N, C-alpha and C positions, 0 to 999 in steps of 0.2 A: 501493499498499501505504498508505503516509505518514496515510493522509488520513481510507482505511479507517476503520485503530487509531485512527487523533484523535477521529471520532466514534465509533467502538466506545466507546472509553473516559471519552468525555463522556457518552454515556445514560446504564453503566453509575455510574456516580457517582452517578446521579439516582436508580439500585435499591438498587444497596447504602445512598444517605442514608434514601429512607420505609425497605427494609428493618427495618436498625439500631432509626428511629424508631419501628418499630413491633414491633419485637421490646424495644427500652427501657417501651413501651408492657407492651406484656403483660406482663413479667416486673412494674410497677413495679404495675398493677392487684393482677394475680394475687399478691406481695407485702405488698400494703395488705389487701383481699378474703381472704386463705389461699385460696386460689382451686387447684383440685387442677390438679398441670401437664398437662393434657391431650395426645392427642397432636397437636392443635391447636400450643400452647404447642414443644411436640419437632418440629413442623415450618417455625414460624416462625422460629428458636433455627436449624435447621440449616439453614436455609434462609440467611439472614443472613449464616452461615460461608460454606457456600458459593460468594454470592451476590458475596460481599468479597475469597473469595477468585481467585475469573474477573476479576473487576476487579486485581488485584492481579499478577497471567498475563500482560494486558491493557497495564499498565503498564510491564511489566517489558520485555514487547516493542520496545514507542512509546520504551523510555528508553536501546533501541538504536540503535535507525534511523533518532530523532528528533535537528533536525539542531539545533535549538538547545543539546543535550547535546553532539552534537560538537562544533560551536565552542566549549563550556565546554572538552572534554575540551582542545581545543588552544590556548585560551587560555593564557596563563602570565599574563597580566598580576593579581598577586595587588593593587593599586590598589579593588577596585573587592570588597570585601567579603561588600556586602549587593547583589545585582544576579540579575535574573533569568537570567538561567547560574548564576548561584552554582544558584538558586532550585530549578533541573533538575536539577542535576545532586549538587548536596548530604541540603537539605532538609527537600524533595515527598517523592518516590523514598525514605527513609530514616527520615519520620512518617510516612508511608502501606504499610512490609513490617512499623514497628512496630503500629499500627492491626488491622494484618492477624494478627500472630499477636498481641494483645491481644482481638480475635474472637474466635479460635480456640481456645486457651485457655480463656476466656471460656464457651465456647459445649461443648466435652470438659470440664473441669472442673465447671459444673451437670450434663449426663448422667449426672456420675457420683454427684454429688450425691445422698442416703439421703430424703432428704424432701421433701417439694415445698416447702418453705417456702428451703432450700435451697436447692434447681432455683435461682427464682425472684431468689432475693436473689443466689447468683452468678451469673447473669445480666447483670443492670439492673445492677452494680459494671463487671461487665468493659464493657458492653458504653456506660455510659454513657465509659467513661474511653475507649474506641475512639474514639467520640463528638467526645470532646472531642478528640482528638488532628487525627483525618482532620479539622472546623474550623478549626483552626488551617495546614493543610496543603496548604486544595486553593486552588489560586491563580482567589481572588472576584475578579471586577468588581471590587471597591474596594479591592482588597491591596494595596497601597503595593511589594511586594516583588513580586508577580509579578502580569498582572492579565489573565485571558481571559475570552472568554462564558462564562455561561451552559448553554448550549447552542452546540453544535460541529452542523456540517452535510454528510454526506459527501464 
């Protein structure tokens, strides 16, 4: 079960990043070129929020059964304030949950804006902010806090 969730979480990470980058592109293009907020733009906004929420649910499920987190919970040694265990126990989970909240807020606010320019601007701001948080919180292979491969297998 753990390996399956880990594989799904790894694949969905790329779906979140791709949909978020595409949403940001759509929002920036719409804002700069004063385009209409079409059904396609609305679909992309909604899909990005949904994919990120699915990723959060996968991540929370993984958090509950992860041996790394279980070890970190049992560990009482605070001499290693920045370790892989601390990263996954606190930093990763809270930053990723925050990014999903930012995406969801941005999506909801954009949906309720009156003009197309406001919709694109709102989407652009909140989604860029969420992307920044996500890029900080991903355990990249080159990260000094927690190194993970670009893609996990099942």
